[in-house]
C-alpha positions as CSV (number, residue, x, y, z in Angstrom):
1,M,-3.9,3.0,-6.2
2,N,-3.9,6.7,-7.2
3,S,-4.3,9.6,-4.9
4,R,-7.9,10.2,-5.9
5,K,-8.9,6.7,-4.8
6,V,-6.9,7.1,-1.5
7,V,-8.9,10.3,-0.8
8,N,-12.1,8.5,-1.7
9,L,-11.3,5.6,0.6
10,F,-10.5,8.1,3.4
11,L,-13.7,10.0,3.0
12,K,-15.9,6.9,2.7
13,T,-14.3,5.4,5.8
14,L,-14.9,8.6,7.7
15,A,-18.5,8.6,6.6
16,I,-18.9,5.0,7.8
17,G,-17.3,5.8,11.1
18,G,-19.6,8.8,11.7
19,L,-22.7,6.8,10.7
20,V,-21.9,3.7,12.8
21,G,-20.9,5.8,15.8
22,L,-24.2,7.6,15.6
23,I,-26.3,4.5,15.1
24,T,-24.5,2.6,17.9
25,S,-25.1,5.5,20.3
26,F,-28.9,5.1,19.8
27,F,-28.6,1.6,21.4
28,V,-26.0,2.5,24.0
29,N,-27.6,5.8,25.0
30,V,-24.7,7.0,27.1
31,E,-25.8,8.2,30.5
32,G,-29.3,8.8,29.1
33,V,-28.3,11.7,26.9
34,Y,-31.0,10.9,24.4
35,T,-33.8,10.4,26.9
36,D,-32.9,13.6,28.6
37,N,-33.5,15.5,25.4
38,L,-36.6,13.6,24.5
39,Q,-38.4,14.0,27.8
40,P,-39.1,16.9,27.5
41,F,-38.3,17.2,23.8
42,N,-35.3,19.5,23.0
43,F,-34.6,19.7,19.3
44,L,-31.4,21.6,19.5
45,G,-30.1,19.5,22.3
46,L,-30.9,16.3,20.4
47,I,-29.1,17.6,17.3
48,G,-26.1,18.5,19.5
49,V,-26.0,15.1,21.0
50,M,-26.2,13.4,17.5
51,L,-23.3,15.6,16.2
52,F,-21.3,14.7,19.3
53,F,-21.6,11.0,18.6
54,I,-20.9,11.6,14.9
55,G,-17.7,13.4,15.9
56,H,-16.7,10.4,18.1
57,G,-17.4,8.1,15.1
58,L,-15.2,10.3,12.9
59,L,-12.4,10.2,15.5
60,Y,-12.6,6.4,15.8
61,S,-12.6,6.2,12.0
62,A,-9.4,8.2,11.9
63,V,-7.8,5.8,14.4
64,S,-8.9,2.8,12.3
65,Q,-7.4,4.3,9.1
66,T,-4.1,5.0,10.9
67,G,-4.1,1.4,12.0
68,F,-4.9,0.1,8.5
69,F,-2.0,1.9,6.9
70,A,0.2,0.8,9.7
71,Y,-0.9,-2.8,9.0
72,L,0.0,-2.5,5.3
73,Y,3.5,-1.5,6.4
74,V,3.8,-4.1,9.1
75,N,2.7,-6.9,6.7
76,R,5.3,-5.9,4.1
77,L,8.0,-5.7,6.8
78,G,7.0,-9.0,8.3
79,L,7.2,-10.7,4.9
80,S,10.6,-9.3,4.3
81,I,12.0,-10.3,7.7
82,F,10.3,-13.6,8.5
83,R,9.5,-14.7,4.9
84,S,7.8,-18.1,5.0
85,F,7.6,-17.9,8.8
86,W,5.4,-14.8,8.8
87,P,2.1,-16.6,8.9
88,T,3.2,-18.5,12.0
89,V,4.4,-15.3,13.6
90,Q,1.0,-13.8,12.9
91,F,-0.8,-16.7,14.6
92,V,1.5,-16.3,17.6
93,L,0.6,-12.6,17.8
94,I,-3.1,-13.3,17.5
95,A,-2.8,-15.8,20.4
96,F,-0.8,-13.3,22.5
97,I,-3.3,-10.4,21.8
98,T,-6.2,-12.6,22.6
99,F,-4.7,-13.5,26.0
100,D,-4.0,-9.8,26.6
101,L,-7.6,-8.9,25.8
102,I,-8.9,-11.4,28.4
103,Y,-6.3,-11.3,31.2
104,F,-5.4,-7.6,31.6
105,P,-9.0,-6.2,31.6
106,Y,-10.1,-8.9,34.0
107,K,-7.2,-8.1,36.3
108,A,-8.0,-4.4,36.1
109,S,-11.6,-5.1,37.1
110,D,-10.5,-6.6,40.4
111,G,-13.0,-9.4,40.0
112,E,-16.0,-7.1,39.7
113,V,-16.6,-8.5,36.2
114,S,-16.8,-12.2,35.7
115,L,-14.0,-13.7,33.6
116,I,-16.5,-15.4,31.3
117,W,-17.5,-12.0,29.9
118,F,-14.0,-11.2,28.9
119,I,-13.7,-14.7,27.3
120,L,-16.9,-14.2,25.4
121,M,-15.7,-10.7,24.2
122,A,-12.5,-12.2,22.9
123,A,-14.3,-15.1,21.3
124,G,-16.8,-12.8,19.6
125,L,-13.9,-10.8,18.2
126,L,-12.1,-13.9,17.0
127,L,-15.3,-15.2,15.3
128,Y,-16.0,-11.9,13.6
129,G,-12.4,-11.7,12.4
130,Y,-12.5,-15.3,11.2
131,I,-15.7,-14.6,9.1
132,I,-14.3,-11.4,7.5
133,A,-11.0,-13.2,6.8
134,K,-12.8,-16.0,5.1
135,I,-14.7,-13.5,2.9
136,K,-11.4,-11.7,2.1
137,A,-9.8,-15.1,1.1
138,K,-12.8,-16.1,-1.0
139,E,-12.7,-12.8,-2.9
140,T,-8.9,-12.8,-3.5
141,K,-6.8,-15.8,-2.6
142,K,-6.6,-18.4,0.2
143,H,-3.3,-17.0,1.4
144,A,-5.0,-13.8,2.2
145,F,-6.8,-15.4,5.1
146,I,-4.1,-15.2,7.7
147,P,-3.1,-11.5,7.1
148,A,-6.8,-10.6,7.1
149,F,-7.5,-12.5,10.3
150,F,-4.4,-10.9,11.8
151,F,-5.5,-7.4,10.9
152,M,-9.1,-7.8,12.2
153,V,-8.0,-9.2,15.5
154,V,-4.6,-7.7,16.4
155,F,-5.0,-4.3,14.9
156,T,-8.6,-3.8,16.2
157,V,-7.3,-4.6,19.7
158,V,-4.3,-2.4,19.3
159,E,-6.5,0.5,18.3
160,W,-9.1,-0.1,21.0
161,V,-7.4,-1.4,24.2
162,P,-5.0,1.6,24.9
163,A,-7.9,3.9,25.2
164,L,-9.4,1.5,27.8
165,R,-6.2,1.1,29.8
166,I,-5.6,4.8,30.3
167,G,-9.2,5.5,31.1
168,L,-9.9,7.8,28.2
169,I,-13.4,6.2,27.7
170,G,-15.9,4.4,29.8
171,V,-17.8,1.2,29.1
172,D,-20.5,2.9,27.0
173,F,-18.0,4.7,24.8
174,S,-15.8,1.6,24.6
175,I,-18.7,-0.2,23.0
176,I,-19.2,2.6,20.5
177,M,-15.5,2.6,19.8
178,V,-15.0,-1.1,19.1
179,I,-18.1,-1.4,16.9
180,T,-17.0,1.7,14.9
181,L,-13.4,0.3,14.6
182,L,-14.7,-3.1,13.4
183,A,-17.0,-1.5,10.8
184,C,-14.2,0.7,9.4
185,N,-11.6,-2.0,9.5
186,T,-13.9,-4.4,7.7
187,Y,-14.7,-1.8,5.0
188,Q,-11.1,-1.0,4.4
189,L,-10.0,-4.6,4.3
190,L,-12.7,-5.7,1.9
191,V,-12.6,-2.8,-0.4
192,L,-8.8,-2.6,-0.9
193,H,-8.5,-5.3,-3.5
194,R,-11.5,-3.9,-5.4
195,L,-9.7,-0.6,-5.7
196,N,-6.6,-2.3,-6.9
197,Q,-8.5,-4.3,-9.5
198,A,-10.1,-1.0,-10.7
199,D,-6.6,0.3,-11.3
200,G,-5.9,-2.7,-13.6
201,T,-4.2,-4.9,-11.0
202,P,-5.1,-8.5,-11.7
203,R,-6.7,-10.6,-9.0
204,K,-4.2,-13.0,-7.6
205,G,-5.1,-16.7,-7.4
206,K,-7.6,-16.3,-10.3
207,K,-7.1,-17.2,-13.9
C-alpha cells in the first residue's frame, strides 16, 4: 500500500471519527450541553459544542489508528513467535480481556452498578466483534476470522479501558469514545484488504 493510500486511509478514518463522535453526542447529550444552548437558542454556543465533540471524535479516531497499526505489528510478531499456536494464543487473550472488562470495572464501582450490566457490555462487544470478523472472513479468507475477532475485541478494549481506569472520561464520554473506536476500527479492518487489492495484491483464498 503506497503512501497516498495510507494518507487517504488516515484522513477518512479521522472524518469517520469526527462524524461518529458528533452524532453519538446528540444522543448522549453530555450534561445537557445541547439543551442548554437550545433553550434559549444560542447559535454560536451550539456550534462551539458541536466542534467540541467533533474534536473528541478526531482524538478517539487517532487512538484507533494508533491501535490498528500496533495490531498489524503484533499480528506479524505473534505469527513469527507462536506460529501455528498464534490463533490459540489470540483466543486466550480474548478470554482474558473479556474477564478484565467485566471484573475490574465492576470492582471499581463498589457494587453501585449491577454485575449484569458489565456482562451485557462485554457480551455486546463480543457479538459485534464476531459479526465484523465474520464479514472480514467472508470478504477475504476464513483464516482471517480469528485475527479480525482478536482486533475488534482486544484492541478496542486496550484503546478504551485505560482512559476509564485513570478517570480521564466520565460515563457519557466513555460511551462516545467506545462507539467512535468501534466505528473507526471497523472501517480500518474492512477497508484494508480492499486497498491491498487495489494495489494489485490478489485476494487470498480465492481463485
